[in-house]
N, C-alpha and C positions, 0 to 999 in steps of 0.2 A: 627685247627691252630697248626702248628709245633713250638715248643719252640726252643730257641737258643741252649740249651743243646742237644736236640734230633737231630737237624741239624748238630751239631758238631761231632756226633757219626760217621758220614760218613768219617770224616777226620782221625779217629784213625789209620786205616791201613797205611796211609801216614806219620803220625807222628811216628809210630813204625818203618817204613822204614828209615826215616831220622835219628832217634836215633840209630837204630841198625847199620847202615852204618857208622855213625860218630864214634860210640864206636869201631866198628870193625877196621876202619882205624887207630884210635889212638892205639889200641892194637897191630896191625901189626907193626906200626912205633916203638912202645916201645919194642916189642919183637924181632924184626929183629936183632938188634945188639947183643942180648943175644944168639940167635940161631947161628949167624955168628961166635961168639967166645965162644962157649959152655964151654969149659974147663976153660978158663980164667975167665969168669963170675962166674962160680961155685966156683972156688977157692977164688975169691975176696969176694963173699958173705959168704963163710965159714969162712974165716979169719976175716973179718970185723964184722960180726954179729953172727957167729956160726950157720948159717943155713946149714943143711946137703946138700951135693952136689946133692943127688937125688931129694931133694925138689926144688932146683934151676933148675934142668933139667925139672922137671914137670911144674914148673911155667913158664919157658921160652917157652915150647911147648904150654901150654895153651894160653899164650899171643899171640904168632904168629899164630898158626893154629886155635885157638879159634876166633881170629880176622877175619881170612879168612872165617871161618864158619859163623860168624855174617854177614859179607858182602854179602855172597851168600844167607843167610837166611835158613840155614839147622838146624833142631832140636834146634831151638832157646830157648825154655823153659829149655832144659837140659843144654845148653851152658851158658845161663844166670844164672842158679843156680850155676854152677861151678865158674863163675866169681864173684858172690855174696860171696860165701864161701872164695874164694881166696882174695878178697878185704877186707873182714872182718879180715882174718888172717894178712894181711898187716897192717891194722889199729892197731891191737893188738901188732904186732912186733914193729911198729914205736913208740907206746906209752911206751912199756915196755923196749925195748932194746935201742931205740934211744932217749927216753925221749921227744918225739915230742909233740907239742900242736896242737890244732885244726887249728888255723890260726896263722902263724908267718911270717911276712915279711922278717925277717932275717935268720931264721933257718928252720929246718925240720918241716913240718906240714902234716896233713892228711886230709885236707878238700877235695881235689880232689879224694882221695880214697873213702870218704863217698859219694861223687857225683856218682862215679862209682857203689857203692853199690845200691844207689837209682835207677840208670838207669838199673842195672841188675834186680832188683825187678820189675820195670816197664815192662821190656822186658819179664820177666818170666810170668807176668800177661797178657800182651797184645799179646804176640806171635810175629811172624816175621813180620806181616803186609803185605803190598803190595809188589809185584815184588820179591817174594822169592820162594825158592824151597818148603818150607813148605806149601805155599798157593797152589802150583801146586799139591802136593801129599795129601793135606787136613790133615796135621799133626796138 
């Protein structure tokens, strides 16, 4: 007799697919305006928060192109690790420089960033899942 937990293992590749595509789309949507206005975004982040311009460039590239890579399912553990590190740095920046709290209906918070950290860790562990380039090349 097969237990419910054993039967649900068959669904893991499809859950990974849904999570990776959802996060990829969100990252592309979030990164596209930054890519479109590279110079302006970098200057704003530098003036408002003291973030070096090169760091803003790197983060914009990660968001946009990393999102595309998530959607197509290429080298997902590597990209997920980069996103986890990136989101951890955002949480620290929000806490230290912006004095954000975990959940705040009125102000800056970082609960969504924590959610992206958890999703990145899950993708790192699960891999790309179904319908991905990784599954085609057995990465």
